C-alpha positions as CSV (number, residue, x, y, z in Angstrom):
1,M,57.4,-25.1,20.2
2,Y,53.9,-25.2,20.5
3,F,51.7,-22.5,18.8
4,I,49.3,-21.0,21.0
5,L,50.7,-19.4,24.3
6,H,48.2,-19.4,26.9
7,F,50.3,-17.1,29.8
8,P,53.7,-16.8,30.6
9,T,54.7,-17.9,34.3
10,A,57.9,-16.2,35.1
11,E,60.9,-14.5,33.4
12,F,64.8,-15.0,33.4
13,V,66.5,-11.9,32.4
14,K,69.6,-12.9,31.1
15,P,73.3,-10.8,32.2
16,E,74.3,-11.0,28.4
17,G,71.0,-10.4,26.9
18,T,68.9,-7.8,25.5
19,H,65.4,-9.5,26.3
20,P,64.1,-11.9,29.2
21,D,63.8,-15.3,28.6
22,Y,60.5,-16.6,29.3
23,Y,58.8,-19.7,31.3
24,I,55.4,-20.1,28.7
25,K,52.1,-22.5,29.9
26,W,51.4,-23.7,26.4
27,E,47.3,-23.8,25.9
28,S,45.7,-27.1,26.0
29,L,49.1,-28.6,27.8
30,P,49.4,-29.3,31.2
31,Y,52.0,-26.8,33.5
32,A,54.7,-30.1,33.5
33,E,54.9,-29.0,29.6
34,A,55.9,-25.6,30.2
35,T,58.8,-24.4,28.4
36,W,61.6,-21.4,28.9
37,E,61.3,-19.5,25.2
38,D,63.7,-16.8,23.9
39,G,62.2,-13.5,24.9
40,S,62.7,-11.7,21.7
41,I,60.4,-14.1,19.5
42,I,58.1,-14.3,22.4
43,E,57.7,-10.6,22.8
44,K,57.6,-10.2,19.0
45,K,54.5,-12.9,18.4
46,W,52.9,-12.2,21.5
47,P,53.3,-8.5,22.8
48,K,49.6,-8.6,24.4
49,K,50.3,-11.8,26.8
50,I,53.5,-9.8,27.8
51,K,52.1,-7.1,28.9
52,E,49.2,-8.7,31.0
53,F,52.4,-10.9,32.2
54,Q,54.1,-7.8,33.3
55,D,50.7,-5.6,35.1
56,R,50.2,-9.1,36.9
57,E,53.8,-9.2,38.2
58,D,53.9,-5.3,39.2
59,S,50.0,-5.4,40.7
60,K,49.8,-4.6,44.2
61,R,47.0,-6.6,44.6
62,T,48.1,-9.8,44.2
63,P,50.9,-11.3,46.6
64,S,54.6,-11.2,45.5
65,K,56.9,-14.1,45.8
66,H,58.2,-12.9,48.9
67,C,54.7,-12.6,50.8
68,R,55.0,-14.0,53.8
69,V,51.9,-15.3,53.7
70,L,52.5,-17.7,50.7
71,K,55.2,-19.2,52.6
72,H,54.1,-19.7,56.2
73,R,50.0,-21.1,56.0
74,P,48.1,-20.1,59.4
75,K,47.6,-23.5,61.4
76,F,44.3,-25.3,60.8
77,V,41.8,-24.9,63.7
78,Q,39.0,-27.2,63.7
79,V,35.1,-25.6,63.9
80,K,33.3,-27.6,66.6
81,S,29.9,-25.6,65.4
82,Q,28.2,-23.5,63.4
83,P,29.6,-20.0,63.5
84,V,27.3,-17.2,63.9
85,Y,27.7,-15.0,61.1
86,M,26.5,-18.0,58.7
87,G,23.0,-18.2,60.5
88,G,23.4,-20.4,63.1
89,D,21.4,-23.2,62.9
90,Q,19.8,-22.6,60.2
91,V,22.1,-23.1,57.7
92,G,21.8,-26.7,57.7
93,Y,18.2,-26.5,57.2
94,F,18.8,-24.3,53.9
95,I,21.5,-27.2,52.9
96,Y,18.5,-29.8,53.5
97,I,15.6,-27.8,51.5
98,G,18.5,-27.4,48.8
99,A,19.1,-31.2,48.3
100,A,15.2,-31.8,48.7
101,L,15.0,-29.6,45.7
102,I,17.8,-31.1,43.6
103,C,16.5,-34.5,44.1
104,F,13.0,-33.5,43.0
105,T,14.0,-31.5,40.0
106,S,16.6,-34.5,38.7
107,H,14.6,-37.2,37.1
108,S,17.6,-39.7,37.5
109,F,17.1,-38.9,41.6
110,I,13.6,-38.8,42.1
111,G,13.6,-42.8,43.3
112,M,16.8,-42.2,45.6
113,C,15.4,-39.6,47.6
114,K,12.4,-39.3,49.7
115,M,11.4,-36.0,52.1
116,R,9.9,-37.6,55.5
């Protein structure tokens, strides 16, 4: 068992147990190294993390795992022109000015960037 719990990602309620088991993402380890741990130990050692997990699961603002949006993504539609809500043609100008400012303020790129 690892020592620093990052957060629980799932729970499994055992028919014969009083505490659910938790699937734990450990700090400094990738998700591939997450493990199932006994709920009684996790609840005793990290009650705040379990409370945060329960609040996240019960939240009405985050989509549940049964949400249709998570199972069926909308179709990709290629955008061929700049949307009006993004300022029409001015966005390209602002990107150009931003890139120019980055070039002039960065010492390593002064020789590479030239304004015309």
